[in-house]
All heavy atoms as an XYZ file, in Angstrom:
1026
protein
N     100.968     88.503    121.317
C     100.665     89.221    120.043
C     100.609     90.713    120.406
O     100.066     91.137    121.386
C      99.361     88.742    119.512
C      99.140     89.377    118.173
S      97.783     88.394    117.424
C      97.798     89.229    115.810
N     101.359     91.548    119.553
C     101.386     93.025    119.759
C      99.879     93.496    119.532
O      99.224     93.029    118.614
C     102.268     93.636    118.873
C     103.757     93.385    119.207
C     104.156     92.732    120.271
C     104.849     93.882    118.553
N     105.500     92.656    120.307
C     106.026     93.425    119.227
C     105.056     94.578    117.414
C     107.344     93.684    118.848
C     106.390     94.905    116.959
C     107.542     94.477    117.647
N      99.574     94.581    120.234
C      98.242     95.160    120.015
C      98.158     96.647    120.493
O      99.030     97.078    121.174
C      97.188     94.433    120.904
C      97.266     94.576    122.306
C      96.671     95.565    122.979
C      98.183     93.734    123.052
C      96.781     95.746    124.365
C      98.352     93.893    124.402
C      97.634     95.019    125.072
N      97.136     97.323    119.973
C      96.785     98.612    120.513
C      95.308     98.617    120.870
O      94.603     97.864    120.103
C      97.206     99.843    119.565
C      96.696     99.609    118.254
C      98.732     99.978    119.628
C      96.950    100.800    117.253
N      94.899     99.428    121.793
C      93.562     99.581    122.156
C      93.048    100.920    121.875
O      93.646    101.830    122.370
C      93.383     99.249    123.665
C      91.960     99.371    124.111
C      91.431    100.460    124.803
C      90.903     98.391    124.121
N      90.137    100.261    125.193
C      89.844     98.960    124.774
C      90.933     97.099    123.584
C      88.597     98.277    124.871
C      89.654     96.438    123.714
C      88.492     97.079    124.265
N      92.159    101.063    120.890
C      91.713    102.411    120.451
C      90.221    102.340    120.303
O      89.609    101.487    119.688
C      92.406    102.817    119.164
C      93.790    102.988    119.205
C      94.355    103.403    117.851
O      93.714    103.297    116.868
O      95.533    103.863    117.858
N      89.564    103.375    121.035
C      88.094    103.544    120.913
C      87.312    102.272    121.071
O      86.355    101.945    120.375
C      87.796    104.098    119.521
C      88.470    105.490    119.333
O      88.600    106.284    120.214
O      88.973    105.702    118.164
N      87.664    101.481    122.106
C      86.981    100.229    122.466
C      87.168     99.160    121.540
O      86.468     98.107    121.495
N      88.235     99.090    120.731
C      88.527     98.092    119.772
C      90.051     97.724    119.941
O      90.872     98.491    120.180
C      88.350     98.602    118.271
C      88.804     97.618    117.243
C      86.899     99.092    118.050
N      90.301     96.452    119.882
C      91.598     95.854    119.964
C      92.143     95.647    118.562
O      91.560     95.076    117.734
C      91.646     94.544    120.700
C      92.878     93.959    121.199
C      93.558     94.819    122.109
C      92.642     92.593    121.755
N      93.281     96.241    118.200
C      93.889     96.137    116.906
C      95.220     95.474    116.955
O      96.053     95.755    117.859
C      94.085     97.575    116.397
C      92.806     98.489    116.242
C      93.125     99.960    116.106
C      91.959     97.991    115.043
N      95.390     94.449    116.049
C      96.553     93.634    116.098
C      97.046     93.391    114.649
O      96.403     92.789    113.862
C      96.201     92.259    116.753
C      95.590     92.375    118.167
S      94.821     90.892    118.611
C      93.237     90.928    117.758
N      98.330     93.849    114.403
C      98.895     93.554    113.049
C      99.358     92.118    112.917
O      99.788     91.555    113.881
C     100.101     94.519    112.983
C     100.560     94.722    114.463
C      99.289     94.588    115.246
N      99.261     91.647    111.708
C      99.786     90.259    111.392
C      99.856     90.123    109.930
O      99.508     90.969    109.155
C      98.821     89.265    111.996
O      99.474     87.931    112.002
C      97.492     89.155    111.291
N     100.367     89.018    109.507
C     100.423     88.730    108.102
C      99.047     88.109    107.572
O      98.422     87.353    108.263
C     101.505     87.564    107.848
O     101.279     87.027    106.607
N      98.712     88.633    106.514
C      97.475     88.107    105.928
C      97.502     86.652    105.593
O      96.448     86.007    105.454
N      98.683     86.047    105.607
C      98.954     84.589    105.409
C      98.959     83.901    106.575
O      99.010     82.569    106.692
C     100.150     84.305    104.532
C     100.112     85.054    103.154
C      99.033     84.500    102.277
O      98.749     83.297    102.245
O      98.340     85.379    101.743
N      98.899     84.543    107.793
C      99.056     83.792    109.070
C      97.852     82.999    109.369
O      96.786     83.177    108.886
C      99.233     84.887    110.194
O      98.059     85.543    110.421
N      97.988     82.013    110.233
C      96.931     81.202    110.731
C      95.826     82.044    111.369
O      94.575     81.800    111.168
C      97.405     80.095    111.675
C      96.422     79.307    112.365
C      95.466     78.501    111.505
N      96.172     77.564    110.722
C      95.637     76.803    109.668
N      94.392     77.112    109.396
N      96.271     76.009    109.044
N      96.283     82.961    112.107
C      95.304     83.902    112.810
C      94.318     84.630    111.777
O      93.158     84.633    111.853
C      96.029     85.000    113.615
C      96.814     84.576    114.754
C      97.563     85.664    115.521
C      98.664     86.226    114.677
N      99.819     85.351    114.654
N      94.942     85.123    110.708
C      94.134     85.791    109.682
C      93.382     84.865    108.973
O      92.159     85.174    108.662
C      95.207     86.625    108.792
N      93.834     83.656    108.618
C      93.047     82.758    107.800
C      91.863     82.275    108.676
O      90.711     82.111    108.208
C      93.855     81.529    107.438
C      94.921     81.985    106.354
C      95.562     80.871    105.628
N      95.912     79.632    106.456
C      97.162     79.387    106.982
N      98.087     80.280    106.817
N      97.320     78.288    107.696
N      92.121     82.003    109.943
C      91.001     81.561    110.902
C      89.978     82.638    111.005
O      88.769     82.405    110.970
C      91.518     81.258    112.307
C      92.278     79.942    112.361
O      92.275     79.134    111.370
N      92.960     79.679    113.501
N      90.378     83.906    111.060
C      89.393     85.050    111.245
C      88.598     85.157    109.862
O      87.328     85.509    109.958
C      90.173     86.369    111.495
N      89.200     84.891    108.835
C      88.418     84.980    107.547
C      87.416     83.878    107.429
O      86.374     84.047    106.907
C      89.444     84.902    106.290
N      87.745     82.642    108.018
C      86.810     81.515    108.035
C      85.676     81.636    108.949
O      84.635     81.272    108.697
C      87.615     80.204    108.246
C      88.537     79.872    107.117
O      88.364     80.328    106.005
O      89.349     78.991    107.326
N      86.008     82.237    110.172
C      85.068     82.327    111.170
C      85.337     83.644    112.038
O      86.438     83.577    112.873
C      85.084     81.035    112.095
C      83.981     81.063    113.148
O      83.284     82.155    113.400
O      83.854     80.006    113.871
N      84.597     84.625    112.053
C      85.073     85.851    112.690
C      84.895     85.836    114.243
O      85.297     86.801    114.921
C      84.119     86.894    112.090
C      82.948     86.129    111.703
C      83.461     84.822    111.227
N      84.308     84.812    114.804
C      84.197     84.700    116.258
C      85.583     84.492    116.862
O      86.365     83.657    116.321
C      83.220     83.538    116.683
C      81.779     83.676    116.212
C      80.956     82.459    116.488
N      81.521     81.338    115.870
C      81.361     80.057    116.144
N      80.572     79.737    117.133
N      81.941     79.113    115.372
N      85.815     85.199    117.948
C      87.170     85.134    118.575
C      87.050     85.336    120.088
O      86.090     86.016    120.564
C      88.040     86.073    117.895
N      88.110     84.961    120.755
C      88.320     85.213    122.201
C      89.760     85.788    122.343
O      90.670     85.272    121.732
C      88.038     84.050    123.023
N      89.924     86.706    123.213
C      91.256     87.303    123.512
C      91.452     87.244    125.032
O      90.535     87.685    125.740
C      91.394     88.758    122.935
C      92.675     89.308    123.438
C      91.197     88.794    121.453
N      92.528     86.721    125.451
C      92.858     86.670    126.867
C      94.120     87.561    127.124
O      95.166     87.339    126.379
C      93.131     85.320    127.452
C      93.211     85.347    128.919
S      93.835     83.806    129.679
C      95.597     83.933    129.269
N      94.062     88.336    128.038
C      95.173     89.189    128.463
C      95.565     88.812    129.904
O      94.739     88.907    130.797
C      94.900     90.654    128.346
C      96.146     91.512    128.841
C      94.482     91.083    126.924
N      96.744     88.260    129.992
C      97.200     87.851    131.378
C      98.138     88.985    131.924
O      99.063     89.315    131.293
C      97.911     86.522    131.236
C      98.422     86.026    132.626
O      97.542     85.407    133.406
O      99.580     86.414    132.968
N      97.978     89.338    133.215
C      98.816     90.384    133.803
C      99.264     89.780    135.173
O      99.434     90.483    136.157
C      98.112     91.650    133.993
C      98.997     92.790    134.581
O     100.233     92.760    134.091
O      98.515     93.704    135.301
N      99.616     88.506    135.212
C     100.098     87.918    136.426
C     101.482     88.327    136.807
O     102.275     88.557    135.917
C     100.009     86.388    136.269
O      98.754     85.937    136.066
N     101.782     88.452    138.140
C     103.068     89.023    138.543
C     103.800     88.033    139.321
O     104.933     88.317    139.745
C     102.699     90.185    139.589
C     101.721     91.221    139.032
C     102.336     92.121    137.982
N     101.390     93.008    137.390
C     101.190     94.236    137.753
N     101.709     94.774    138.715
N     100.203     94.925    136.985
N     103.304     86.891    139.534
C     104.083     85.735    140.227
C     103.332     85.419    141.507
O     102.589     86.141    142.051
N     103.592     84.232    142.000
C     102.914     83.707    143.236
C     101.379     83.600    142.920
O     101.054     83.070    141.950
N     100.641     84.230    143.872
C      99.233     84.074    143.723
C      98.672     85.403    143.223
O      97.443     85.609    143.221
C      98.541     83.729    145.066
C      98.901     82.274    145.507
C      98.199     82.104    146.904
C      98.453     81.293    144.548
N      99.519     86.362    142.708
C      99.098     87.619    142.223
C      98.762     87.438    140.748
O      99.473     87.772    139.845
C     100.268     88.617    142.321
C      99.775     90.100    142.147
O      98.627     90.287    141.963
O     100.668     90.963    142.256
N      97.549     86.839    140.541
C      97.152     86.305    139.193
C      95.954     87.292    138.788
O      94.958     87.431    139.543
C      96.731     84.937    139.269
C      96.289     84.493    137.907
C      97.934     84.117    139.694
N      96.035     87.920    137.671
C      95.010     88.702    137.123
C      94.977     88.768    135.626
O      95.961     88.451    135.053
C      95.060     90.176    137.672
C      96.391     90.851    137.127
C      96.669     92.090    137.794
N      97.059     91.824    139.136
C      97.669     92.621    140.021
N      97.892     93.869    139.571
N      98.089     92.280    141.093
N      93.824     89.083    135.119
C      93.702     89.193    133.679
C      92.250     89.360    133.246
O      91.395     89.573    134.092
N      92.068     89.215    131.951
C      90.708     89.331    131.465
C      90.587     88.457    130.132
O      91.581     88.245    129.456
C      90.374     90.797    131.136
C      91.040     91.437    130.034
S      90.564     93.089    129.808
C      91.462     93.492    128.345
N      89.346     88.069    129.823
C      89.036     87.465    128.675
C      87.863     88.148    127.993
O      86.926     88.527    128.621
C      88.578     86.021    128.862
O      89.677     85.290    129.501
C      88.214     85.213    127.637
N      87.982     88.543    126.690
C      87.063     89.121    125.880
C      86.633     88.204    124.804
O      87.347     87.574    124.165
C      87.559     90.436    125.280
C      88.142     91.496    126.248
C      88.854     92.601    125.461
C      86.954     92.103    126.997
N      85.356     88.195    124.492
C      84.749     87.408    123.449
C      84.119     88.418    122.503
O      83.552     89.465    122.861
C      83.670     86.478    123.915
C      84.247     85.484    124.887
O      84.331     85.654    126.048
N      84.611     84.302    124.287
N      84.159     88.221    121.188
C      83.716     89.147    120.212
C      84.030     88.609    118.820
O      84.083     87.427    118.541
N      84.071     89.637    117.940
C      84.253     89.319    116.495
C      85.513     90.108    115.953
O      85.793     91.095    116.412
C      82.992     89.712    115.650
C      81.798     89.007    116.172
C      80.708     88.990    115.042
N      79.621     88.057    115.376
C      79.705     86.744    115.063
N      80.838     86.292    114.427
N      78.793     85.927    115.361
N      86.022     89.374    114.913
C      87.184     90.017    114.229
C      86.814     90.418    112.817
O      86.178     89.619    112.102
C      88.367     89.087    114.173
C      88.951     88.981    115.660
C      89.446     89.530    113.159
C      90.216     88.082    115.682
N      87.215     91.621    112.447
C      87.185     92.078    111.058
C      88.629     92.296    110.634
O      89.469     92.735    111.379
C      86.435     93.414    110.956
C      84.946     93.278    111.369
C      84.265     94.590    111.396
O      84.913     95.709    111.112
O      83.021     94.697    111.753
N      88.890     91.825    109.280
C      90.192     92.051    108.830
C      90.367     93.305    108.044
O      89.518     93.609    107.144
C      90.599     90.866    107.903
C      90.532     89.566    108.756
C      92.028     90.991    107.305
C      90.686     88.304    107.899
N      91.298     94.145    108.462
C      91.587     95.463    107.856
C      92.653     95.250    106.931
O      93.706     94.870    107.304
C      91.856     96.580    108.919
C      92.113     97.904    108.196
C      90.686     96.675    109.914
N      92.509     95.700    105.627
C      93.479     95.468    104.608
C      93.952     96.718    103.958
O      93.304     97.788    104.118
C      92.972     94.545    103.532
C      92.555     93.245    104.121
C      91.970     92.297    103.002
N      91.472     91.046    103.482
C      92.145     90.009    103.860
N      93.410     89.915    103.643
N      91.522     88.855    104.257
N      95.048     96.659    103.246
C      95.459     97.684    102.359
C      95.806     99.055    103.068
O      96.325     99.034    104.151
N      95.540    100.162    102.438
C      95.889    101.465    102.988
C      95.257    101.753    104.302
O      95.858    102.385    105.150
C      95.481    102.564    101.929
N      94.117    101.166    104.556
C      93.456    101.361    105.904
C      94.235    100.649    107.039
O      94.195    101.053    108.130
C      92.023    100.798    105.772
C      91.196    101.200    107.025
C      89.838    100.671    106.996
O      89.334    100.117    105.907
O      89.081    100.707    107.986
N      94.962     99.507    106.691
C      95.618     98.775    107.694
C      97.023     99.427    108.001
O      97.505     99.236    109.091
C      95.858     97.380    107.248
N      97.637    100.099    106.993
C      98.975    100.577    107.192
C      99.183    101.451    108.446
O     100.087    101.264    109.135
C      99.356    101.368    105.880
C      99.569    100.444    104.798
C      99.871    101.163    103.398
O     100.091    102.325    103.427
O      99.857    100.436    102.395
N      98.358    102.462    108.703
C      98.620    103.329    109.989
C      98.367    102.523    111.170
O      99.066    102.793    112.146
C      97.590    104.447    109.791
C      96.554    104.031    108.758
C      97.239    103.007    107.930
N      97.498    101.554    111.223
C      97.253    100.671    112.345
C      98.570     99.873    112.641
O      99.036     99.803    113.785
C      96.026     99.783    112.176
C      94.809    100.535    112.077
C      95.991     98.812    113.286
C      93.571     99.805    111.620
N      99.115     99.327    111.588
C     100.312     98.468    111.750
C     101.462     99.349    112.216
O     102.129     98.942    113.237
C     100.674     97.793    110.384
C      99.547     96.826    110.000
C     102.031     97.100    110.399
C      99.600     96.320    108.551
N     101.605    100.493    111.669
C     102.705    101.378    112.142
C     102.587    101.854    113.496
O     103.520    101.822    114.265
C     102.743    102.644    111.126
C     103.904    103.668    111.627
C     104.271    104.560    110.558
N     105.257    105.503    110.966
C     106.510    105.230    111.195
N     107.014    104.020    111.058
N     107.282    106.198    111.625
N     101.335    102.231    113.901
C     101.128    102.732    115.314
C     101.438    101.513    116.347
O     101.991    101.788    117.386
C      99.673    103.158    115.547
C      99.420    104.537    114.987
C      98.158    105.202    115.433
N      96.955    104.369    115.341
C      96.185    104.168    114.300
N      96.413    104.812    113.178
N      95.086    103.406    114.405
N     101.046    100.329    115.953
C     101.294     99.231    116.801
C     102.830     98.898    116.967
O     103.356     98.783    117.997
C     100.572     97.991    116.412
O      99.194     98.260    116.259
C     100.663     96.884    117.337
N     103.537     98.904    115.796
C     104.925     98.671    115.821
C     105.638     99.751    116.562
O     106.535     99.433    117.395
C     105.534     98.566    114.380
C     105.017     97.397    113.696
N     105.302     97.216    112.334
C     104.431     96.275    114.007
C     104.839     96.010    111.903
N     104.331     95.483    112.911
N     105.255    101.064    116.492
C     105.838    102.079    117.235
C     105.692    101.972    118.650
O     106.555    102.342    119.548
C     105.274    103.455    116.840
C     105.775    103.946    115.491
C     105.041    105.190    115.032
C     107.233    104.323    115.498
N     104.514    101.381    119.116
C     104.235    101.239    120.548
C     105.316    100.279    121.197
O     105.753    100.572    122.289
C     102.812    100.550    120.752
C     102.593    100.103    122.176
C     101.235     99.453    122.278
C     101.052     98.854    123.721
N      99.781     98.080    123.733
N     105.682     99.317    120.453
C     106.632     98.224    120.929
C     108.043     98.604    120.660
O     109.020     98.168    121.401
C     106.204     96.875    120.470
C     104.988     96.434    121.092
C     103.756     96.663    120.440
C     104.971     95.731    122.327
C     102.559     96.230    121.116
C     103.763     95.331    122.958
C     102.559     95.595    122.349
O     101.458     95.188    122.869
N     108.385     99.271    119.540
C     109.711     99.522    119.220
C     110.258    100.883    119.117
O     111.396    101.204    119.226
C     110.009     98.822    117.788
C     109.879     97.359    117.758
C     109.797     96.856    116.217
C     110.935     96.679    118.486
N     109.361    101.804    118.917
C     109.648    103.227    118.686
C     110.351    103.429    117.380
O     110.588    102.483    116.596
N     110.631    104.702    117.018
C     111.277    104.991    115.708
C     112.647    104.407    115.546
O     113.002    103.895    114.507
C     111.369    106.558    115.575
C     110.105    107.294    115.317
C     109.429    107.065    113.996
O     110.085    106.495    113.179
O     108.301    107.455    113.864
N     113.378    104.417    116.645
C     114.755    103.869    116.631
C     114.645    102.314    116.186
O     115.459    101.908    115.296
C     115.460    103.998    117.920
C     116.919    103.602    117.893
C     117.601    104.026    119.145
N     118.933    103.572    119.135
C     119.563    103.046    120.124
N     118.977    102.978    121.341
N     120.835    102.580    120.073
N     113.839    101.610    116.819
C     113.776    100.080    116.536
C     113.268     99.925    115.147
O     113.797     98.966    114.492
N     112.315    100.753    114.788
C     111.774    100.536    113.379
C     112.713    101.028    112.323
O     112.658    100.614    111.210
C     110.445    101.319    113.233
C     109.180    100.649    113.861
C     108.031    101.551    113.580
C     108.937     99.220    113.307
N     113.674    101.828    112.684
C     114.692    102.348    111.799
C     115.790    101.221    111.468
O     116.606    101.455    110.567
N     115.810    100.212    112.157
C     116.798     99.148    111.983
C     116.321     98.208    110.817
O     115.263     97.660    110.960
C     117.030     98.311    113.286
C     117.456     99.054    114.454
C     117.451     98.216    115.637
C     118.912     99.614    114.236
N     117.162     98.095    109.797
C     116.746     97.378    108.528
C     116.262     95.976    108.828
O     115.327     95.460    108.323
C     117.823     97.457    107.529
N     116.989     95.154    109.676
C     116.589     93.863    109.925
C     115.192     93.771    110.610
O     114.419     92.798    110.414
C     117.679     93.223    110.901
C     118.848     94.048    110.555
C     118.355     95.423    110.197
N     114.978     94.713    111.429
C     113.627     94.790    112.179
C     112.533     95.096    111.170
O     111.539     94.423    111.121
C     113.666     95.940    113.292
C     112.241     96.059    113.882
C     114.640     95.484    114.417
N     112.730     96.055    110.311
C     111.836     96.316    109.194
C     111.492     95.052    108.315
O     110.377     94.792    108.070
C     112.214     97.454    108.370
C     112.063     98.840    109.035
C     112.129     99.972    107.950
N     113.309     99.892    107.104
C     114.437    100.275    107.404
N     114.779    100.814    108.581
N     115.588    100.123    106.519
N     112.601     94.387    108.113
C     112.481     93.133    107.220
C     111.709     92.071    107.992
O     110.812     91.458    107.442
C     113.828     92.581    106.911
C     113.787     91.403    106.006
C     115.164     90.873    105.622
O     116.138     91.751    105.485
O     115.333     89.611    105.436
N     111.947     91.886    109.250
C     111.256     90.930    110.095
C     109.730     91.223    110.207
O     108.963     90.295    110.227
C     111.881     90.813    111.417
N     109.536     92.503    110.272
C     108.043     92.895    110.422
C     107.275     93.168    109.173
O     106.136     93.467    109.064
C     107.936     94.175    111.284
C     108.476     94.126    112.754
C     108.427     95.428    113.429
C     107.582     93.110    113.422
N     108.097     93.022    108.020
C     107.466     93.274    106.735
C     106.391     92.443    106.247
O     105.569     92.822    105.321
N     106.171     91.278    106.967
C     105.067     90.500    106.498
C     103.699     90.965    107.142
O     102.629     90.377    106.794
C     105.324     88.950    106.881
O     105.399     88.878    108.393
N     103.736     91.863    108.102
C     102.544     92.358    108.692
C     101.860     93.281    107.698
O     102.276     94.465    107.424
C     102.839     93.155    110.022
C     103.193     92.324    111.144
O     103.140     91.138    111.046
O     103.487     92.873    112.274
N     100.825     92.734    107.108
C     100.159     93.474    105.977
C      98.703     93.618    106.221
O      97.944     94.293    105.372
C     100.462     92.890    104.586
C      99.923     91.413    104.554
O      99.488     90.853    105.552
O      99.974     90.857    103.457
N      98.136     93.104    107.293
C      96.764     93.348    107.596
C      96.663     93.682    109.160
O      97.643     93.363    109.815
C      95.843     92.009    107.380
C      95.961     91.721    105.823
C      96.277     90.887    108.182
N      95.595     94.117    109.537
C      95.306     94.347    111.010
C      94.002     93.544    111.311
O      93.046     93.691    110.605
C      95.272     95.816    111.368
N      94.127     92.871    112.441
C      92.896     92.229    112.950
C      92.252     93.168    113.883
O      92.859     93.728    114.787
C      93.197     90.960    113.697
C      93.933     89.925    112.878
C      94.235     88.657    113.705
C      93.216     89.538    111.594
N      90.991     93.587    113.629
C      90.184     94.481    114.424
C      89.164     93.671    115.291
O      88.281     93.140    114.692
C      89.542     95.455    113.539
C      88.640     96.445    114.248
C      88.031     97.531    113.284
O      88.712     98.450    113.065
N      86.872     97.288    112.763
N      89.446     93.568    116.577
C      88.749     92.756    117.394
C      87.699     93.666    118.090
O      88.043     94.636    118.754
C      89.576     92.139    118.429
C      88.766     91.290    119.522
C      88.326     90.035    119.154
C      88.527     91.752    120.714
C      87.624     89.235    120.134
C      87.915     91.087    121.660
C      87.380     89.809    121.346
N      86.413     93.325    117.875
C      85.264     94.095    118.469
C      84.691     93.234    119.631
O      83.975     92.312    119.355
C      84.267     94.312    117.396
C      84.810     95.015    116.155
C      84.240     94.386    114.803
C      84.521     96.433    116.185
N      84.970     93.691    120.895
C      84.522     92.892    122.023
C      83.013     93.057    122.180
O      82.448     94.103    121.937
C      85.276     93.497    123.174
C      85.736     94.842    122.756
C      85.801     94.783    121.279
N      82.438     91.935    122.544
C      80.978     91.872    122.862
C      80.705     91.616    124.336
O      79.699     92.066    124.828
C      80.295     90.854    121.972
C      80.433     91.196    120.444
C      79.988     90.070    119.524
O      79.732     88.878    120.035
O      79.916     90.374    118.332
N      81.546     90.834    125.022
C      81.361     90.513    126.368
C      82.760     90.078    126.992
O      83.648     89.793    126.147
C      80.375     89.435    126.635
C      80.589     88.066    126.009
C      79.472     87.153    126.140
N      79.718     85.882    125.607
C      79.843     85.603    124.354
N      79.626     86.550    123.429
N      80.209     84.443    123.976
N      82.844     90.127    128.219
C      84.112     89.763    128.814
C      84.054     89.459    130.311
O      82.960     89.741    130.909
N      85.079     89.031    130.825
C      85.271     88.681    132.248
C      86.663     89.071    132.643
O      87.527     88.996    131.837
C      84.823     87.158    132.520
O      85.664     86.403    131.917
N      86.816     89.275    133.970
C      88.099     89.437    134.454
C      88.419     88.713    135.763
O      87.410     88.291    136.411
C      88.417     90.871    134.590
O      87.529     91.467    135.556
N      89.636     88.640    136.263
C      89.863     88.027    137.516
C      91.104     88.692    138.062
O      91.906     89.271    137.472
C      90.216     86.567    137.324
C      91.314     86.283    136.380
C      92.719     86.087    136.765
C      91.263     86.106    135.079
N      93.397     85.823    135.715
C      92.629     85.818    134.603
C      90.325     86.201    134.083
C      92.961     85.620    133.250
C      90.648     85.975    132.775
C      91.902     85.733    132.436
N      91.077     88.822    139.404
C      92.151     89.436    140.140
C      92.312     88.703    141.561
O      91.548     89.033    142.392
C      91.965     90.946    140.321
C      93.130     91.635    141.027
O      94.150     90.946    141.557
O      93.092     92.795    141.101
N      93.169     87.767    141.600
C      93.339     87.003    142.895
C      94.385     87.737    143.759
O      94.487     87.257    144.959
C      93.882     85.629    142.565
C      92.978     84.736    141.677
C      93.618     83.449    141.519
C      91.520     84.704    142.131
N      94.953     88.783    143.247
C      96.015     89.485    144.149
C      95.470     90.100    145.391
O      96.174     90.435    146.325
N      94.167     90.379    145.375
C      93.631     91.104    146.667
C      93.125     90.035    147.685
O      92.682     90.515    148.764
C      92.451     92.012    146.169
O      91.445     91.169    145.588
N      93.143     88.786    147.344
C      92.679     87.788    148.301
C      93.689     87.784    149.517
O      94.867     87.906    149.383
C      92.630     86.371    147.712
C      91.498     86.201    146.626
C      91.718     84.805    146.009
C      90.209     86.447    147.125
N      93.189     87.539    150.752
C      94.099     87.430    151.945
C      95.274     86.469    151.767
O      96.392     86.773    152.092
C      93.178     86.996    153.087
C      91.785     87.563    152.624
C      91.757     87.391    151.180
N      94.961     85.209    151.157
C      96.048     84.270    150.999
C      97.063     84.835    150.011
O      98.302     84.579    150.149
C      95.448     82.953    150.553
C      94.760     82.915    149.164
C      96.514     81.757    150.677
N      96.637     85.464    148.987
C      97.583     86.109    148.002
C      98.382     87.135    148.615
O      99.616     87.132    148.419
C      96.846     86.670    146.792
O      96.083     85.715    146.067
N      97.836     87.990    149.423
C      98.541     89.065    150.161
C      99.619     88.425    151.066
O     100.742     88.885    151.170
C      97.638     89.963    150.941
C      96.652     90.757    150.130
C      97.109     91.763    149.144
N      98.499     92.321    149.313
C      99.264     92.641    148.237
N      98.814     92.458    147.021
N     100.523     93.119    148.428
N      99.198     87.339    151.706
C     100.187     86.658    152.654
C     101.398     86.173    151.873
O     102.551     86.364    152.301
C      99.476     85.516    153.389
C     100.397     84.625    154.265
C     101.024     85.464    155.355
C      99.634     83.390    154.752
N     101.106     85.472    150.794
C     102.252     84.953    149.967
C     103.135     86.042    149.433
O     104.433     86.002    149.567
C     101.691     84.141    148.800
C     102.774     83.799    147.763
C     101.073     82.857    149.260
N     102.475     87.149    149.001
C     103.273     88.325    148.479
C     104.137     88.967    149.637
O     105.291     89.253    149.474
C     102.417     89.341    147.802
C     101.818     88.876    146.482
C     100.685     89.920    146.015
C     102.880     88.808    145.422
N     103.381     89.251    150.735
C     104.049     89.894    151.884
C     105.204     89.086    152.488
O     106.189     89.695    152.802
C     103.051     90.220    152.945
C     102.013     91.193    152.561
O     102.277     91.923    151.585
O     100.979     91.369    153.228
N     105.094     87.775    152.492
C     106.212     86.923    152.939
C     107.231     86.587    151.944
O     108.225     86.016    152.254
C     105.488     85.569    153.432
C     104.575     85.781    154.648
C     105.297     86.162    155.923
O     106.537     85.710    156.078
O     104.797     86.906    156.726
N     106.952     86.969    150.684
C     107.929     86.648    149.680
C     108.078     85.125    149.388
O     109.033     84.599    148.945
N     106.921     84.406    149.672
C     106.918     82.974    149.597
C     106.442     82.546    148.229
O     105.455     81.756    148.103
C     105.956     82.471    150.719
N     107.107     82.969    147.224
C     106.791     82.577    145.858
C     108.051     82.753    144.972
O     108.961     83.417    145.359
C     105.653     83.380    145.293
C     105.948     84.876    145.080
C     106.317     85.385    143.860
C     105.868     85.740    146.119
C     106.723     86.622    143.695
C     106.162     87.107    145.956
C     106.624     87.611    144.679
N     108.001     82.084    143.950
C     109.063     82.276    142.881
C     108.592     83.311    141.865
O     107.548     83.148    141.211
C     109.324     80.950    142.148
C     109.870     79.857    143.035
C     111.207     80.299    143.611
O     112.067     80.939    142.859
O     111.442     79.998    144.846
N     109.308     84.444    141.718
C     108.886     85.465    140.733
C     108.967     84.926    139.291
O     109.770     84.064    138.947
C     109.871     86.604    141.041
C     111.106     85.911    141.658
C     110.575     84.771    142.383
N     108.136     85.496    138.497
C     108.283     85.257    137.046
C     109.631     85.698    136.572
O     110.198     86.702    137.025
C     107.123     85.864    136.261
C     105.674     85.408    136.741
C     104.671     86.278    135.999
C     105.516     84.012    136.430
N     110.162     85.033    135.630
C     111.521     85.423    135.158
C     111.422     86.794    134.413
O     110.631     86.888    133.467
C     112.024     84.404    134.142
O     112.094     83.055    134.887
C     113.470     84.664    133.691
N     112.173     87.808    134.864
C     112.187     89.119    134.166
C     112.908     89.032    132.891
O     113.710     88.241    132.618
C     112.856     89.999    135.223
C     113.825     89.083    135.853
C     113.121     87.782    135.975
N     112.455     89.876    132.013
C     113.039     90.077    130.694
C     114.059     91.171    130.919
O     113.792     92.353    131.452
C     112.084     90.466    129.568
C     112.767     90.727    128.319
C     111.170     89.410    129.403
N     115.386     90.934    130.555
C     116.447     91.886    130.767
C     116.656     92.693    129.526
O     116.738     92.183    128.387
C     117.735     91.216    131.216
C     117.637     90.522    132.444
N     117.601     91.138    133.672
C     117.503     89.143    132.719
C     117.505     90.230    134.573
N     117.374     89.070    134.109
N     116.644     94.006    129.700
C     117.024     94.910    128.648
C     118.534     94.921    128.463
O     119.247     94.639    129.498
C     116.480     96.332    128.864
C     114.933     96.333    128.936
C     114.511     97.653    129.337
N     113.225     97.820    128.661
C     112.796     98.951    127.964
N     113.718     99.896    127.848
N     111.721     98.917    127.405
N     119.025     95.349    127.327
C     120.471     95.439    127.038
C     121.201     96.199    128.166
O     122.231     95.709    128.645
C     120.707     96.018    125.657
C     122.140     96.163    125.412
C     122.314     96.747    123.977
N     123.310     95.927    123.399
C     123.162     94.877    122.470
N     121.960     94.776    122.074
N     124.085     94.293    122.030
N     120.589     97.421    128.594
C     121.296     98.178    129.563
C     121.311     97.554    131.012
O     122.056     97.934    131.818
C     120.661     99.578    129.653
C     119.204     99.640    129.925
C     118.320     99.651    128.716
O     118.813     99.369    127.609
O     117.165     99.896    128.809
N     120.468     96.520    131.168
C     120.460     95.854    132.423
C     121.567     94.712    132.472
O     121.858     94.259    133.591
C     119.120     95.028    132.741
C     117.881     96.011    132.869
O     118.238     97.152    133.187
O     116.801     95.596    132.630
N     122.190     94.447    131.449
C     123.178     93.272    131.352
C     124.598     93.775    131.761
O     124.909     94.903    131.714
C     123.187     92.712    129.997
C     121.939     92.067    129.700
C     122.032     91.364    128.346
N     120.666     90.831    128.022
C     120.317     90.464    126.874
N     121.109     90.511    125.876
N     119.179     90.031    126.635
């Protein structure tokens, strides 16, 4: 899910009709996990627990735009089919973390050995158009 982190708050655009938004309206308790694993035993990430508030209307619009720009830039947002596909994003979920935990196995000796030896299958890279 696309997000931006601002002032200690995680902001995520979505449709007000999405399951995520409906669940948040029913029960604001939430958990967010961010995985930054690189392959092999180089596994890291964090889990945050907290509450979600739904931001609507004119207050949500700049949040939605900033998040879309983070991932697509002006050029991507300028494409009509892209704007149409993202047009259902009409609310922002504002996640307020209360506690969290993180993990980083990449620094363990066994992880370093696997990485140094190249004894792992890398995660499949995403190819950009210019890479093809």
